[in-house]
N, C-alpha and C positions, 0 to 999 in steps of 0.2 A: 363385745363389741370392739374391733380396732379401731385404731386414732387414727381420724381424717390425716388424711396425704393431701398434704400443704398444693396448690395446683402449681402450675412454674409460671413464672411471672411473665407478663407480656411486655416484651420490650417496647420503651419508648416510639410514637408511631415515625418518628425522623429518623430513625434508626431502620425502622423497618423497611422503609423505603430507601435507604441509603444500600442496605443489602439487599433488596430485589432489584435495584440498579446495579451491582457489581453481578449481581448471577446474570442477569438480563446481556452486558455487556461479556460477560466469560464466556454464555454460550453463541455469542455474534464470534468473538474471535477464536472460539474453537469451530469455526465452521459447519454450525449447525442451522444456522440461518443467514445462509451468502449474500453478497451485496447483491442486493436488487429483487430478493426473495422478500414476499410477503412471511411475518412473523404470526404466532400462532393469536387467535381472538382474543380480550378480553378474557371474558367466561374461562378458555380453556388456560390461560395464563395463571389464572385464580386457582384454577386448582391442578395447576403444575407446579406451581410455586408455595401456595399452602397458605397466600398470606391474601386479603381483604381488596377489592374492586379499586377501593379509592386508593389503597399502595400502588396497586398495579398502574391505576390512571396515572397518577405524581411520577411513577420510575420511567415511565413509557413518555412522558409530556418530557422530563429532565432531558432525558437521550433526545428528542427531537429537537429541543434546545439547542442542543450540542450540534446538532448535527448528523448524529449516528441514523437515527431513525426521521422516518415523514410519513405522517397522519395524512391520509387522501379518502377527502368524503366521499363516503359510500361505497369505498372499495375496501380498504384497512389501512394497517400499518407497514410500510416496506424499509429493508437497510437499506441504508445509504453509505454508510461509512462501514470498517473495522472500529473506529476510534472518532476521536474529536481533532485528532492532528490534521487530517485530510481534505475535511470541510471547511476550516480556516485557511490552510493552503490555496485551495481551490478558490476561495476567494479574492484572495489576494494575487492570484494570476491571472482573474476574469477582469482587474484593474489594466491590464495590460505592460506590464514592468517586465517587460522581455530582457532587460540587464539581469534584475536583482533574480528572476530564474536561473541564467548562466552562471550567473557566480555561484547560486545555492547547487544546481547539478556540478561543478567544480568542487564545491566541497567536500560533498559526497561521496564523487566517482574518483578523484583522481587518490584521494587516501584509501579507497577501497580496491580501487587495482593494485597500492602501492603495499598493502596488505596482503593482497590476491595470491603476489608473485612471491611472496615469504611464507606464505601456509597452503599453497593449493595443495590440495590432495590429488592421486590417480581418479578420484570419482568427481573432482572438481572438474578436472581437465576433459574427461570424458563430455559432461554437464556443456561444456563451454565451448567445445568442437560441435556438441549438436546445436547448439544454439546458435552458434555462427553460423551452419550450416542450411537450419533454418530461413535464418535472416536473410540468407543470399537469394535461396530458392525465390521466398515472398517478395523479393527486390523484383527478379525476374518474371514473376509472375503481373508485376503491376499493380497490384491492389496498394493502397492506401492503407487500411483498415490493417491488413493484414500483415504491411512489412512494419506498422507501426509496435502491433503487437510482439512482432517475432524480433523486433529491435528493444523494448525495453525489455524478453525475454533475457535476452544475453546481458544487459547491462544487471538486471536481477543474479545473475548466474555471477557476474565478477564481485556483486558485490557479498554474495554465497558463499564465496570462495576464500574473501577476508576473516570468516571464521569470528566476524563481531557481533553478536546479539544485537545489542542495544542501534549499531547502525545497520542493521540488518533491517529491524524495525523502523527504526525512522525513514528510512526510505523507501520503504511500501508504503508507509504513509503520506508520501507527497510524487508516489509513483503514480497514481491516475491522475494528478494533476500538470504531471510533466508530461505524458502523454498525449494530456489533451491541447499542449503546448505545441508540441511535435507533429501530432495532426496536423493541427493550421497553417506549420510550418511549411509542409509538405504541399498545403493546396487540395487540388481535385485528383494530380496524376505524378508519377513519380517520373523525374526526369533527370536524366547521365548528372547534370552538374549539381546532384543534390545529393547522390549518392558518396559516399563515408564511408572509406574501406577498414574493419574492425580485424582483420586479420594478423596485423599486427601489432595488435591488443592481445590477443589471445597468444601471440606469439610468444612476446617478450612475458608473460605470466607463464607460461610453460618453461620458460628458462631461468627463471625465476630474479629476473632482471627487473628489480623493485624501480629503480628511476626511468628506465625506459619504457615501464609500464606506466606508470605516473606518468609521462610524456604525453603519451600517446592517448592515453585518458584525457588529456587536458588537452591536444590539438585541435579536435572538432567542438571544442565547447570555449573558443577566444570571443571575447565580445567585439562586437563589430568595429571598425576601426580603431582596433589595442584599446579600446574605453577601458 
């Protein structure tokens, strides 16, 4: 008779919960469950992850507390954000700290433009040209939501051209909140005095002029009254 085989040790419950949180977060980051979509039901997660119901429940509760997930009674659990940073920023911006928002944007976008001018590739320049054209077309159509999305896409393309992964991740985390403030600033309709030309910014990046790119990026992010 063969000797008994010892069963694999069962990890402590706390560790199982942490590992499950990591798995859920990774699936969200990988785009398996995009923002706004419903994640699988609890029984489906139990089967997919190979853990117990209580472990899944605690992991989901932790991510809901962090603002990544939202549990809706009678409907399911939905993805609110790809990470814990964006909800925190959104709550801060909801307090109407306009000056702080502008300062944060300057911190990201001025340095991103400077780096983009030094590191841009032909592919980056093509993406910037496309994003700029899309932004201008959206402006002329006069749709606020469409323009805000196109404007955000252009700024994201500038950050991408900086080729700094950490900067890109941080910018993505606050992007949703920043778009919300831009939507509020635009109001219900686009007016001529609201338009800001970004062609010079793209031209400076194309020319490899880091200081001009930084200056152009900061020019439309000045605080009121020079504060």
